[in-house]
C-alpha positions, 0 to 999 in steps of 0.5 A: 243333304246337310241338315240346317236350321232352315230344313230341320222342320221339313224332316221332323216327320216323314210318311211311314208305310206298311206295304202300300198302306200309310200308317197313321198310328203306332198300333197300326205299324204292327199291321193294318188289319184289326187284331184283338191282340194289338188292341189288348196289348196296348190296353194292358200297357195303359192299365199297367201305367195308370190302373185307377180309371180302368178298374171301375170300368171293368168292375175290378176292386182293390189295390192294383198289383200286377197286369199280365197279357195273354196269361195261360190258364188251365183251359185257355189263355186270357187277353188281360189279367189284372191282379188286385188286393181283392182278387183277380180280374180277367178282360176278354176282348172281341172286335166283332159281335162274338160273345166271349161269355162261354170262353171266359168261363174257363178262367178261374177269376173273381171278376170277368170283363167282356169287352165287345160291341154287344151289351146284354144284361148280366145279373151275375156280379162276377160278369160285366159287359163293357162296350168299346164305346165306353172304353173310347170315352175313357181314352178320350179323357186319358188323352188329355192326361198330364203324363206324356206317356199316358197321353200318347198311348191313349191317343194312339189307341183311340185313333186306331179304334176310330180308323177301324170304325169301332166308335164315332169319329166326327171327322169321317161319317155324318149320315147313315141312311137305310130304307124303311118299308114296313109300318112297324119299323117306321113307327119305331123310328117316329115314335120310339126313336129306335131303328134296327138292322142286320149287323155288318162286321167292319161297317162304319156305322159306329162312326155315324153321327146321324141317321136318315131313313129313306121311305119307300113307295110301299110304306107311303101307300099304307100311311098317308102323309109319308112321302117317298124319299129322305125327309127326316134326320135324327141324331145317333145317340148310341149303337148296340148289337144284340143276338136275340130278343132278350138282349134287346129287351135288356138293352132298351131298359139299360139305355132308356129305362123301365118307364120308357120301355113300358110306354113303348111296350106295344111297339116293341112287342110288334117288332118281336112278332114281325121279325124272326128271333131265335136264341143264338140267331143273327146279330142285329144293330140297333140305333138309339136316336134323338128326336126325328127332325123334318129337314127336307120338304120335298124329300130327297129322292134316291135317284138324285143320290145314285143311279136308278131307283133300286135299293140304296146302294150307298149308306153313308152320306155327308150333309152336303150330299143330301142338300145337293140332291135336295137342291137338284130336286127343287130346281126341277120346274113344277 
């Protein structure tokens, strides 16, 4: 084909595939699966390009001097090493709920930053947990940088994180829905604006903007005034992952403060007594929510969202899904 001014625009960008999958990011061109090494390679490159905003995020101090990827130590290999005039900092990243704390202790560094979905409280000034969402917020700022290079790589890494459900993406998931069938969980939602569930790797929960609980028959029989179905919607402010009770106790303090935690101590203690907790036990995700809003009256029934009346087989919905199901209910003659 002869290239002319009229058809040049048509060939400026064509579809790139890796195997059968369409590639939407530069990071994704190296593979579609989520890999810590891909994330840390681009992150390390960005830190080297513009270290100033990253040092306070990870708790490193001093004037930056060099950045190393996959640096070998006596007892392992760190993901990212940052040397400053005040010492050496190491960043260890995990894309699941694994705690990299034990692994990071192998490295002789002045500071250790643990980049993960978890956020347990650490009183040791040498250690700091950094949530992926915190990194995403910084990348959002850098994606508007005056430097084309920083802007491009920040935007690409941010998009890669969104594709793999590591943070909120307002263009994808609107509502996360789950069953509530026990009094403690219901009271936590209505009075404490908190909801917990088992952690699921690869879930799109991190993208969801709102939470909508479906109240089951068993709970409505115990509590008058609560009707079967989806009535309330609450904005998701933050999602945290914990492995034990102490981590949740500290996370609540960090997110809501000591005063709030003391005010809701009874509810939290009830949760502690009702749910099984053990050190190193199962991981759980906790949604910190805005004020629950009564949106649907009468409630949206699950049989209008799925086939049958069993447990919710689908957990992510759009507002159109819920309003469509609600409209179907309202259209039924009294």
